[in-house]
C-alpha positions, 0 to 999 in steps of 0.5 A: 371227560366230563362236560358241564351240562350248561356250557359244554366245557370240559371240567377237571376240578371245581365242579359238582355232579349229581343225579337230575333231581326229577328223574335221577337218570341223567348225571348233571355236571356244573362247572364252577363258573355256571354255578356261581352265575346260577345259570340254569341247566337242563335234563336231556331225559325229562327236561327239568330245568334248574339253577 
């Protein structure tokens, strides 16, 4: 089960998944709604925050 890092909703399609741009330890998952609204996410490992 994949969950959006920002809103914690389960995602099935229309999402992106990438490694944290700062530490590359955690996967960041972003649903289409959070991406479109440019809501911030943060990495649990290093605390990096991005839009």
